[in-house]
LUMLUMDREN-2810 file (N, C-alpha, C; in Angstrom, 1 decimal):
<atoms>
<atom><aa>M</aa><ch>A</ch><at>N</at><xx>33.5</xx><yy>-23.9</yy><zz>-0.1</zz></atom>
<atom><aa>M</aa><ch>A</ch><at>CA</at><xx>33.9</xx><yy>-23.0</yy><zz>0.6</zz></atom>
<atom><aa>M</aa><ch>A</ch><at>C</at><xx>32.7</xx><yy>-21.9</yy><zz>0.5</zz></atom>
<atom><aa>L</aa><ch>A</ch><at>N</at><xx>32.4</xx><yy>-21.6</yy><zz>-0.7</zz></atom>
<atom><aa>L</aa><ch>A</ch><at>CA</at><xx>31.6</xx><yy>-20.6</yy><zz>-1.0</zz></atom>
<atom><aa>L</aa><ch>A</ch><at>C</at><xx>30.0</xx><yy>-20.8</yy><zz>-0.4</zz></atom>
<atom><aa>S</aa><ch>A</ch><at>N</at><xx>29.6</xx><yy>-22.3</yy><zz>-0.6</zz></atom>
<atom><aa>S</aa><ch>A</ch><at>CA</at><xx>28.6</xx><yy>-22.5</yy><zz>-0.2</zz></atom>
<atom><aa>S</aa><ch>A</ch><at>C</at><xx>28.2</xx><yy>-22.4</yy><zz>1.0</zz></atom>
<atom><aa>S</aa><ch>A</ch><at>N</at><xx>29.0</xx><yy>-22.3</yy><zz>2.2</zz></atom>
<atom><aa>S</aa><ch>A</ch><at>CA</at><xx>28.6</xx><yy>-22.4</yy><zz>3.6</zz></atom>
<atom><aa>S</aa><ch>A</ch><at>C</at><xx>27.9</xx><yy>-21.1</yy><zz>3.8</zz></atom>
<atom><aa>Q</aa><ch>A</ch><at>N</at><xx>27.1</xx><yy>-21.5</yy><zz>4.6</zz></atom>
<atom><aa>Q</aa><ch>A</ch><at>CA</at><xx>25.8</xx><yy>-20.4</yy><zz>4.8</zz></atom>
<atom><aa>Q</aa><ch>A</ch><at>C</at><xx>25.4</xx><yy>-19.7</yy><zz>3.8</zz></atom>
<atom><aa>T</aa><ch>A</ch><at>N</at><xx>25.2</xx><yy>-20.4</yy><zz>2.5</zz></atom>
<atom><aa>T</aa><ch>A</ch><at>CA</at><xx>24.7</xx><yy>-19.7</yy><zz>1.6</zz></atom>
<atom><aa>T</aa><ch>A</ch><at>C</at><xx>23.5</xx><yy>-20.7</yy><zz>0.6</zz></atom>
<atom><aa>K</aa><ch>A</ch><at>N</at><xx>22.6</xx><yy>-20.1</yy><zz>0.0</zz></atom>
<atom><aa>K</aa><ch>A</ch><at>CA</at><xx>21.6</xx><yy>-21.1</yy><zz>-0.5</zz></atom>
<atom><aa>K</aa><ch>A</ch><at>C</at><xx>22.4</xx><yy>-21.3</yy><zz>-1.9</zz></atom>
<atom><aa>D</aa><ch>A</ch><at>N</at><xx>21.8</xx><yy>-22.6</yy><zz>-2.4</zz></atom>
<atom><aa>D</aa><ch>A</ch><at>CA</at><xx>22.3</xx><yy>-23.2</yy><zz>-3.4</zz></atom>
<atom><aa>D</aa><ch>A</ch><at>C</at><xx>22.4</xx><yy>-22.3</yy><zz>-4.8</zz></atom>
<atom><aa>E</aa><ch>A</ch><at>N</at><xx>21.3</xx><yy>-21.2</yy><zz>-5.1</zz></atom>
<atom><aa>E</aa><ch>A</ch><at>CA</at><xx>20.8</xx><yy>-20.7</yy><zz>-6.3</zz></atom>
<atom><aa>E</aa><ch>A</ch><at>C</at><xx>22.0</xx><yy>-19.4</yy><zz>-5.8</zz></atom>
<atom><aa>V</aa><ch>A</ch><at>N</at><xx>22.0</xx><yy>-19.0</yy><zz>-5.0</zz></atom>
<atom><aa>V</aa><ch>A</ch><at>CA</at><xx>23.3</xx><yy>-17.9</yy><zz>-4.7</zz></atom>
<atom><aa>V</aa><ch>A</ch><at>C</at><xx>24.5</xx><yy>-18.3</yy><zz>-4.8</zz></atom>
<atom><aa>T</aa><ch>A</ch><at>N</at><xx>25.0</xx><yy>-19.6</yy><zz>-4.4</zz></atom>
<atom><aa>T</aa><ch>A</ch><at>CA</at><xx>26.3</xx><yy>-20.2</yy><zz>-4.7</zz></atom>
<atom><aa>T</aa><ch>A</ch><at>C</at><xx>26.4</xx><yy>-20.4</yy><zz>-6.0</zz></atom>
<atom><aa>D</aa><ch>A</ch><at>N</at><xx>25.4</xx><yy>-20.8</yy><zz>-6.9</zz></atom>
<atom><aa>D</aa><ch>A</ch><at>CA</at><xx>25.7</xx><yy>-20.9</yy><zz>-8.3</zz></atom>
<atom><aa>D</aa><ch>A</ch><at>C</at><xx>25.9</xx><yy>-19.9</yy><zz>-9.1</zz></atom>
<atom><aa>A</aa><ch>A</ch><at>N</at><xx>25.1</xx><yy>-18.9</yy><zz>-8.8</zz></atom>
<atom><aa>A</aa><ch>A</ch><at>CA</at><xx>25.4</xx><yy>-17.3</yy><zz>-9.3</zz></atom>
<atom><aa>A</aa><ch>A</ch><at>C</at><xx>26.8</xx><yy>-17.0</yy><zz>-9.3</zz></atom>
<atom><aa>A</aa><ch>A</ch><at>N</at><xx>27.1</xx><yy>-16.9</yy><zz>-7.9</zz></atom>
<atom><aa>A</aa><ch>A</ch><at>CA</at><xx>28.5</xx><yy>-16.6</yy><zz>-7.7</zz></atom>
<atom><aa>A</aa><ch>A</ch><at>C</at><xx>29.6</xx><yy>-17.4</yy><zz>-8.2</zz></atom>
<atom><aa>V</aa><ch>A</ch><at>N</at><xx>29.7</xx><yy>-18.3</yy><zz>-8.5</zz></atom>
<atom><aa>V</aa><ch>A</ch><at>CA</at><xx>30.4</xx><yy>-19.4</yy><zz>-9.1</zz></atom>
<atom><aa>V</aa><ch>A</ch><at>C</at><xx>30.6</xx><yy>-18.8</yy><zz>-10.5</zz></atom>
<atom><aa>S</aa><ch>A</ch><at>N</at><xx>29.5</xx><yy>-18.7</yy><zz>-11.2</zz></atom>
<atom><aa>S</aa><ch>A</ch><at>CA</at><xx>29.2</xx><yy>-18.2</yy><zz>-12.4</zz></atom>
<atom><aa>S</aa><ch>A</ch><at>C</at><xx>29.9</xx><yy>-16.8</yy><zz>-12.6</zz></atom>
<atom><aa>K</aa><ch>A</ch><at>N</at><xx>29.7</xx><yy>-16.0</yy><zz>-11.7</zz></atom>
<atom><aa>K</aa><ch>A</ch><at>CA</at><xx>30.4</xx><yy>-14.7</yy><zz>-11.8</zz></atom>
<atom><aa>K</aa><ch>A</ch><at>C</at><xx>31.8</xx><yy>-14.7</yy><zz>-11.3</zz></atom>
<atom><aa>L</aa><ch>A</ch><at>N</at><xx>32.3</xx><yy>-15.6</yy><zz>-10.6</zz></atom>
<atom><aa>L</aa><ch>A</ch><at>CA</at><xx>33.6</xx><yy>-15.7</yy><zz>-10.3</zz></atom>
<atom><aa>L</aa><ch>A</ch><at>C</at><xx>34.4</xx><yy>-16.2</yy><zz>-11.6</zz></atom>
<atom><aa>R</aa><ch>A</ch><at>N</at><xx>33.6</xx><yy>-17.4</yy><zz>-12.0</zz></atom>
<atom><aa>R</aa><ch>A</ch><at>CA</at><xx>34.5</xx><yy>-17.7</yy><zz>-13.1</zz></atom>
<atom><aa>R</aa><ch>A</ch><at>C</at><xx>34.6</xx><yy>-16.8</yy><zz>-14.4</zz></atom>
<atom><aa>E</aa><ch>A</ch><at>N</at><xx>33.5</xx><yy>-15.9</yy><zz>-14.8</zz></atom>
<atom><aa>E</aa><ch>A</ch><at>CA</at><xx>33.7</xx><yy>-14.9</yy><zz>-15.4</zz></atom>
<atom><aa>E</aa><ch>A</ch><at>C</at><xx>34.8</xx><yy>-14.1</yy><zz>-15.3</zz></atom>
<atom><aa>A</aa><ch>A</ch><at>N</at><xx>34.8</xx><yy>-13.4</yy><zz>-14.0</zz></atom>
<atom><aa>A</aa><ch>A</ch><at>CA</at><xx>35.6</xx><yy>-12.4</yy><zz>-13.4</zz></atom>
<atom><aa>A</aa><ch>A</ch><at>C</at><xx>37.2</xx><yy>-12.9</yy><zz>-13.6</zz></atom>
<atom><aa>V</aa><ch>A</ch><at>N</at><xx>37.5</xx><yy>-14.3</yy><zz>-13.5</zz></atom>
<atom><aa>V</aa><ch>A</ch><at>CA</at><xx>38.8</xx><yy>-14.7</yy><zz>-13.5</zz></atom>
<atom><aa>V</aa><ch>A</ch><at>C</at><xx>39.1</xx><yy>-15.1</yy><zz>-15.2</zz></atom>
<atom><aa>G</aa><ch>A</ch><at>N</at><xx>38.4</xx><yy>-15.0</yy><zz>-15.9</zz></atom>
<atom><aa>G</aa><ch>A</ch><at>CA</at><xx>38.8</xx><yy>-15.3</yy><zz>-17.4</zz></atom>
<atom><aa>G</aa><ch>A</ch><at>C</at><xx>38.1</xx><yy>-16.7</yy><zz>-17.9</zz></atom>
<atom><aa>G</aa><ch>A</ch><at>N</at><xx>37.1</xx><yy>-17.0</yy><zz>-17.3</zz></atom>
<atom><aa>G</aa><ch>A</ch><at>CA</at><xx>36.5</xx><yy>-18.2</yy><zz>-17.6</zz></atom>
<atom><aa>G</aa><ch>A</ch><at>C</at><xx>36.9</xx><yy>-19.8</yy><zz>-16.8</zz></atom>
<atom><aa>S</aa><ch>A</ch><at>N</at><xx>38.1</xx><yy>-19.8</yy><zz>-16.2</zz></atom>
<atom><aa>S</aa><ch>A</ch><at>CA</at><xx>38.4</xx><yy>-20.9</yy><zz>-15.8</zz></atom>
<atom><aa>S</aa><ch>A</ch><at>C</at><xx>38.6</xx><yy>-20.7</yy><zz>-14.2</zz></atom>
<atom><aa>L</aa><ch>A</ch><at>N</at><xx>38.3</xx><yy>-21.6</yy><zz>-13.4</zz></atom>
<atom><aa>L</aa><ch>A</ch><at>CA</at><xx>38.1</xx><yy>-21.6</yy><zz>-12.0</zz></atom>
<atom><aa>L</aa><ch>A</ch><at>C</at><xx>39.4</xx><yy>-22.3</yy><zz>-11.5</zz></atom>
<atom><aa>S</aa><ch>A</ch><at>N</at><xx>40.5</xx><yy>-22.3</yy><zz>-12.2</zz></atom>
<atom><aa>S</aa><ch>A</ch><at>CA</at><xx>41.8</xx><yy>-22.8</yy><zz>-11.7</zz></atom>
<atom><aa>S</aa><ch>A</ch><at>C</at><xx>42.4</xx><yy>-22.2</yy><zz>-10.8</zz></atom>
<atom><aa>V</aa><ch>A</ch><at>N</at><xx>43.5</xx><yy>-22.8</yy><zz>-10.0</zz></atom>
<atom><aa>V</aa><ch>A</ch><at>CA</at><xx>43.8</xx><yy>-22.2</yy><zz>-9.0</zz></atom>
<atom><aa>V</aa><ch>A</ch><at>C</at><xx>44.8</xx><yy>-21.1</yy><zz>-9.2</zz></atom>
<atom><aa>D</aa><ch>A</ch><at>N</at><xx>45.5</xx><yy>-21.0</yy><zz>-10.0</zz></atom>
<atom><aa>D</aa><ch>A</ch><at>CA</at><xx>46.1</xx><yy>-20.0</yy><zz>-10.8</zz></atom>
<atom><aa>D</aa><ch>A</ch><at>C</at><xx>45.4</xx><yy>-18.9</yy><zz>-11.3</zz></atom>
<atom><aa>A</aa><ch>A</ch><at>N</at><xx>44.2</xx><yy>-19.0</yy><zz>-11.8</zz></atom>
<atom><aa>A</aa><ch>A</ch><at>CA</at><xx>43.3</xx><yy>-17.9</yy><zz>-12.4</zz></atom>
<atom><aa>A</aa><ch>A</ch><at>C</at><xx>42.9</xx><yy>-17.3</yy><zz>-10.9</zz></atom>
<atom><aa>I</aa><ch>A</ch><at>N</at><xx>42.5</xx><yy>-18.1</yy><zz>-9.8</zz></atom>
<atom><aa>I</aa><ch>A</ch><at>CA</at><xx>41.9</xx><yy>-17.3</yy><zz>-8.7</zz></atom>
<atom><aa>I</aa><ch>A</ch><at>C</at><xx>43.1</xx><yy>-16.6</yy><zz>-8.1</zz></atom>
<atom><aa>L</aa><ch>A</ch><at>N</at><xx>44.2</xx><yy>-17.5</yy><zz>-8.1</zz></atom>
<atom><aa>L</aa><ch>A</ch><at>CA</at><xx>45.5</xx><yy>-16.6</yy><zz>-7.2</zz></atom>
<atom><aa>L</aa><ch>A</ch><at>C</at><xx>45.9</xx><yy>-15.3</yy><zz>-8.1</zz></atom>
<atom><aa>A</aa><ch>A</ch><at>N</at><xx>45.5</xx><yy>-15.4</yy><zz>-9.4</zz></atom>
<atom><aa>A</aa><ch>A</ch><at>CA</at><xx>46.0</xx><yy>-14.0</yy><zz>-10.2</zz></atom>
<atom><aa>A</aa><ch>A</ch><at>C</at><xx>44.9</xx><yy>-13.1</yy><zz>-10.1</zz></atom>
<atom><aa>A</aa><ch>A</ch><at>N</at><xx>43.5</xx><yy>-13.3</yy><zz>-9.7</zz></atom>
<atom><aa>A</aa><ch>A</ch><at>CA</at><xx>42.7</xx><yy>-12.4</yy><zz>-9.7</zz></atom>
<atom><aa>A</aa><ch>A</ch><at>C</at><xx>42.8</xx><yy>-11.4</yy><zz>-8.1</zz></atom>
<atom><aa>S</aa><ch>A</ch><at>N</at><xx>42.2</xx><yy>-10.2</yy><zz>-8.6</zz></atom>
<atom><aa>S</aa><ch>A</ch><at>CA</at><xx>42.5</xx><yy>-9.4</yy><zz>-7.4</zz></atom>
<atom><aa>S</aa><ch>A</ch><at>C</at><xx>41.4</xx><yy>-9.7</yy><zz>-6.4</zz></atom>
<atom><aa>D</aa><ch>A</ch><at>N</at><xx>41.8</xx><yy>-9.2</yy><zz>-5.2</zz></atom>
<atom><aa>D</aa><ch>A</ch><at>CA</at><xx>40.6</xx><yy>-9.1</yy><zz>-4.1</zz></atom>
<atom><aa>D</aa><ch>A</ch><at>C</at><xx>39.4</xx><yy>-8.6</yy><zz>-4.4</zz></atom>
<atom><aa>S</aa><ch>A</ch><at>N</at><xx>39.2</xx><yy>-7.4</yy><zz>-5.1</zz></atom>
<atom><aa>S</aa><ch>A</ch><at>CA</at><xx>38.1</xx><yy>-6.8</yy><zz>-5.5</zz></atom>
<atom><aa>S</aa><ch>A</ch><at>C</at><xx>37.3</xx><yy>-7.6</yy><zz>-6.6</zz></atom>
<atom><aa>A</aa><ch>A</ch><at>N</at><xx>38.0</xx><yy>-8.1</yy><zz>-7.4</zz></atom>
<atom><aa>A</aa><ch>A</ch><at>CA</at><xx>37.5</xx><yy>-9.0</yy><zz>-8.6</zz></atom>
<atom><aa>A</aa><ch>A</ch><at>C</at><xx>36.5</xx><yy>-10.1</yy><zz>-7.8</zz></atom>
<atom><aa>I</aa><ch>A</ch><at>N</at><xx>37.5</xx><yy>-10.7</yy><zz>-7.0</zz></atom>
<atom><aa>I</aa><ch>A</ch><at>CA</at><xx>36.7</xx><yy>-11.8</yy><zz>-6.1</zz></atom>
<atom><aa>I</aa><ch>A</ch><at>C</at><xx>35.5</xx><yy>-11.4</yy><zz>-5.4</zz></atom>
<atom><aa>S</aa><ch>A</ch><at>N</at><xx>35.6</xx><yy>-10.3</yy><zz>-4.5</zz></atom>
<atom><aa>S</aa><ch>A</ch><at>CA</at><xx>34.6</xx><yy>-9.6</yy><zz>-3.8</zz></atom>
<atom><aa>S</aa><ch>A</ch><at>C</at><xx>33.3</xx><yy>-9.3</yy><zz>-4.6</zz></atom>
<atom><aa>E</aa><ch>A</ch><at>N</at><xx>33.8</xx><yy>-8.6</yy><zz>-5.7</zz></atom>
<atom><aa>E</aa><ch>A</ch><at>CA</at><xx>32.6</xx><yy>-8.5</yy><zz>-6.7</zz></atom>
<atom><aa>E</aa><ch>A</ch><at>C</at><xx>31.8</xx><yy>-9.5</yy><zz>-7.2</zz></atom>
<atom><aa>A</aa><ch>A</ch><at>N</at><xx>32.5</xx><yy>-10.5</yy><zz>-7.5</zz></atom>
<atom><aa>A</aa><ch>A</ch><at>CA</at><xx>31.9</xx><yy>-11.8</yy><zz>-7.8</zz></atom>
<atom><aa>A</aa><ch>A</ch><at>C</at><xx>31.2</xx><yy>-12.6</yy><zz>-6.8</zz></atom>
<atom><aa>I</aa><ch>A</ch><at>N</at><xx>31.6</xx><yy>-12.6</yy><zz>-5.7</zz></atom>
<atom><aa>I</aa><ch>A</ch><at>CA</at><xx>30.9</xx><yy>-13.4</yy><zz>-4.8</zz></atom>
<atom><aa>I</aa><ch>A</ch><at>C</at><xx>30.3</xx><yy>-12.7</yy><zz>-3.5</zz></atom>
<atom><aa>G</aa><ch>A</ch><at>N</at><xx>30.0</xx><yy>-11.3</yy><zz>-4.0</zz></atom>
<atom><aa>G</aa><ch>A</ch><at>CA</at><xx>29.3</xx><yy>-10.3</yy><zz>-3.0</zz></atom>
<atom><aa>G</aa><ch>A</ch><at>C</at><xx>28.0</xx><yy>-10.5</yy><zz>-2.4</zz></atom>
<atom><aa>K</aa><ch>A</ch><at>N</at><xx>27.2</xx><yy>-11.7</yy><zz>-3.0</zz></atom>
<atom><aa>K</aa><ch>A</ch><at>CA</at><xx>25.9</xx><yy>-12.1</yy><zz>-2.8</zz></atom>
<atom><aa>K</aa><ch>A</ch><at>C</at><xx>26.1</xx><yy>-13.5</yy><zz>-1.7</zz></atom>
<atom><aa>V</aa><ch>A</ch><at>N</at><xx>27.1</xx><yy>-14.1</yy><zz>-1.6</zz></atom>
<atom><aa>V</aa><ch>A</ch><at>CA</at><xx>27.4</xx><yy>-15.1</yy><zz>-0.8</zz></atom>
<atom><aa>V</aa><ch>A</ch><at>C</at><xx>27.3</xx><yy>-14.7</yy><zz>0.5</zz></atom>
<atom><aa>G</aa><ch>A</ch><at>N</at><xx>26.9</xx><yy>-15.5</yy><zz>1.8</zz></atom>
<atom><aa>G</aa><ch>A</ch><at>CA</at><xx>27.0</xx><yy>-15.3</yy><zz>3.1</zz></atom>
<atom><aa>G</aa><ch>A</ch><at>C</at><xx>28.5</xx><yy>-15.1</yy><zz>3.2</zz></atom>
<atom><aa>F</aa><ch>A</ch><at>N</at><xx>28.9</xx><yy>-14.1</yy><zz>4.3</zz></atom>
<atom><aa>F</aa><ch>A</ch><at>CA</at><xx>30.1</xx><yy>-13.9</yy><zz>4.9</zz></atom>
<atom><aa>F</aa><ch>A</ch><at>C</at><xx>31.1</xx><yy>-13.7</yy><zz>3.6</zz></atom>
<atom><aa>W</aa><ch>A</ch><at>N</at><xx>30.8</xx><yy>-13.1</yy><zz>2.7</zz></atom>
<atom><aa>W</aa><ch>A</ch><at>CA</at><xx>31.7</xx><yy>-12.7</yy><zz>1.5</zz></atom>
<atom><aa>W</aa><ch>A</ch><at>C</at><xx>32.8</xx><yy>-12.0</yy><zz>1.9</zz></atom>
<atom><aa>R</aa><ch>A</ch><at>N</at><xx>32.9</xx><yy>-11.1</yy><zz>2.7</zz></atom>
<atom><aa>R</aa><ch>A</ch><at>CA</at><xx>34.1</xx><yy>-10.3</yy><zz>3.0</zz></atom>
<atom><aa>R</aa><ch>A</ch><at>C</at><xx>35.3</xx><yy>-11.5</yy><zz>3.6</zz></atom>
<atom><aa>R</aa><ch>A</ch><at>N</at><xx>34.7</xx><yy>-12.3</yy><zz>4.5</zz></atom>
<atom><aa>R</aa><ch>A</ch><at>CA</at><xx>35.7</xx><yy>-13.1</yy><zz>5.0</zz></atom>
<atom><aa>R</aa><ch>A</ch><at>C</at><xx>36.3</xx><yy>-14.3</yy><zz>4.1</zz></atom>
<atom><aa>K</aa><ch>A</ch><at>N</at><xx>35.3</xx><yy>-14.6</yy><zz>3.3</zz></atom>
<atom><aa>K</aa><ch>A</ch><at>CA</at><xx>35.7</xx><yy>-15.7</yy><zz>2.5</zz></atom>
<atom><aa>K</aa><ch>A</ch><at>C</at><xx>36.6</xx><yy>-15.1</yy><zz>1.3</zz></atom>
<atom><aa>T</aa><ch>A</ch><at>N</at><xx>36.2</xx><yy>-13.8</yy><zz>0.9</zz></atom>
<atom><aa>T</aa><ch>A</ch><at>CA</at><xx>37.3</xx><yy>-13.1</yy><zz>-0.2</zz></atom>
<atom><aa>T</aa><ch>A</ch><at>C</at><xx>38.6</xx><yy>-13.2</yy><zz>0.6</zz></atom>
<atom><aa>Q</aa><ch>A</ch><at>N</at><xx>38.7</xx><yy>-13.0</yy><zz>2.0</zz></atom>
<atom><aa>Q</aa><ch>A</ch><at>CA</at><xx>40.2</xx><yy>-13.0</yy><zz>2.6</zz></atom>
<atom><aa>Q</aa><ch>A</ch><at>C</at><xx>40.8</xx><yy>-14.0</yy><zz>2.8</zz></atom>
<atom><aa>S</aa><ch>A</ch><at>N</at><xx>40.1</xx><yy>-15.2</yy><zz>2.8</zz></atom>
<atom><aa>S</aa><ch>A</ch><at>CA</at><xx>40.5</xx><yy>-16.5</yy><zz>2.8</zz></atom>
<atom><aa>S</aa><ch>A</ch><at>C</at><xx>40.9</xx><yy>-17.3</yy><zz>1.7</zz></atom>
<atom><aa>V</aa><ch>A</ch><at>N</at><xx>40.0</xx><yy>-16.9</yy><zz>0.7</zz></atom>
<atom><aa>V</aa><ch>A</ch><at>CA</at><xx>40.2</xx><yy>-17.8</yy><zz>-0.3</zz></atom>
<atom><aa>V</aa><ch>A</ch><at>C</at><xx>41.7</xx><yy>-18.2</yy><zz>-1.0</zz></atom>
<atom><aa>C</aa><ch>A</ch><at>N</at><xx>42.2</xx><yy>-16.9</yy><zz>-1.2</zz></atom>
<atom><aa>C</aa><ch>A</ch><at>CA</at><xx>43.7</xx><yy>-17.1</yy><zz>-1.8</zz></atom>
<atom><aa>C</aa><ch>A</ch><at>C</at><xx>44.7</xx><yy>-17.6</yy><zz>-0.9</zz></atom>
<atom><aa>P</aa><ch>A</ch><at>N</at><xx>44.7</xx><yy>-17.3</yy><zz>0.4</zz></atom>
<atom><aa>P</aa><ch>A</ch><at>CA</at><xx>45.7</xx><yy>-18.0</yy><zz>1.7</zz></atom>
<atom><aa>P</aa><ch>A</ch><at>C</at><xx>45.4</xx><yy>-19.3</yy><zz>1.6</zz></atom>
<atom><aa>R</aa><ch>A</ch><at>N</at><xx>44.0</xx><yy>-19.8</yy><zz>1.4</zz></atom>
<atom><aa>R</aa><ch>A</ch><at>CA</at><xx>43.6</xx><yy>-21.2</yy><zz>1.4</zz></atom>
<atom><aa>R</aa><ch>A</ch><at>C</at><xx>44.1</xx><yy>-21.9</yy><zz>0.3</zz></atom>
<atom><aa>L</aa><ch>A</ch><at>N</at><xx>44.1</xx><yy>-21.5</yy><zz>-0.9</zz></atom>
<atom><aa>L</aa><ch>A</ch><at>CA</at><xx>44.5</xx><yy>-22.1</yy><zz>-2.1</zz></atom>
<atom><aa>L</aa><ch>A</ch><at>C</at><xx>46.0</xx><yy>-22.2</yy><zz>-2.1</zz></atom>
<atom><aa>L</aa><ch>A</ch><at>N</at><xx>46.9</xx><yy>-21.4</yy><zz>-1.4</zz></atom>
<atom><aa>L</aa><ch>A</ch><at>CA</at><xx>48.3</xx><yy>-21.5</yy><zz>-1.2</zz></atom>
<atom><aa>L</aa><ch>A</ch><at>C</at><xx>48.5</xx><yy>-22.6</yy><zz>-0.6</zz></atom>
<atom><aa>M</aa><ch>A</ch><at>N</at><xx>47.9</xx><yy>-22.7</yy><zz>0.7</zz></atom>
<atom><aa>M</aa><ch>A</ch><at>CA</at><xx>48.1</xx><yy>-23.8</yy><zz>1.5</zz></atom>
<atom><aa>M</aa><ch>A</ch><at>C</at><xx>47.8</xx><yy>-25.2</yy><zz>1.1</zz></atom>
<atom><aa>D</aa><ch>A</ch><at>N</at><xx>46.6</xx><yy>-25.3</yy><zz>0.5</zz></atom>
<atom><aa>D</aa><ch>A</ch><at>CA</at><xx>46.1</xx><yy>-26.5</yy><zz>0.1</zz></atom>
<atom><aa>D</aa><ch>A</ch><at>C</at><xx>46.9</xx><yy>-27.0</yy><zz>-1.5</zz></atom>
<atom><aa>Y</aa><ch>A</ch><at>N</at><xx>47.2</xx><yy>-26.3</yy><zz>-2.3</zz></atom>
<atom><aa>Y</aa><ch>A</ch><at>CA</at><xx>47.6</xx><yy>-26.7</yy><zz>-3.6</zz></atom>
<atom><aa>Y</aa><ch>A</ch><at>C</at><xx>49.0</xx><yy>-26.4</yy><zz>-4.0</zz></atom>
<atom><aa>R</aa><ch>A</ch><at>N</at><xx>49.5</xx><yy>-25.5</yy><zz>-3.1</zz></atom>
<atom><aa>R</aa><ch>A</ch><at>CA</at><xx>51.2</xx><yy>-24.8</yy><zz>-3.4</zz></atom>
<atom><aa>R</aa><ch>A</ch><at>C</at><xx>52.0</xx><yy>-25.7</yy><zz>-2.6</zz></atom>
<atom><aa>T</aa><ch>A</ch><at>N</at><xx>51.6</xx><yy>-26.4</yy><zz>-1.6</zz></atom>
<atom><aa>T</aa><ch>A</ch><at>CA</at><xx>52.8</xx><yy>-27.1</yy><zz>-0.6</zz></atom>
<atom><aa>T</aa><ch>A</ch><at>C</at><xx>52.9</xx><yy>-28.3</yy><zz>-1.3</zz></atom>
</atoms>
């Protein structure tokens, strides 16, 4: 999801920042527990980051909690 419309190097850096922002693990629970602002700050360099921030938690809930 993060890699769409984004260079690989930027995606890699964003994933590293996101992992750090949520406590070291990119688990579904860790992402869902993170605030939108923490996610936004971590992925701010990826293309369409505002839209991706708004859609990441609802998407996780749909895909992994049903």
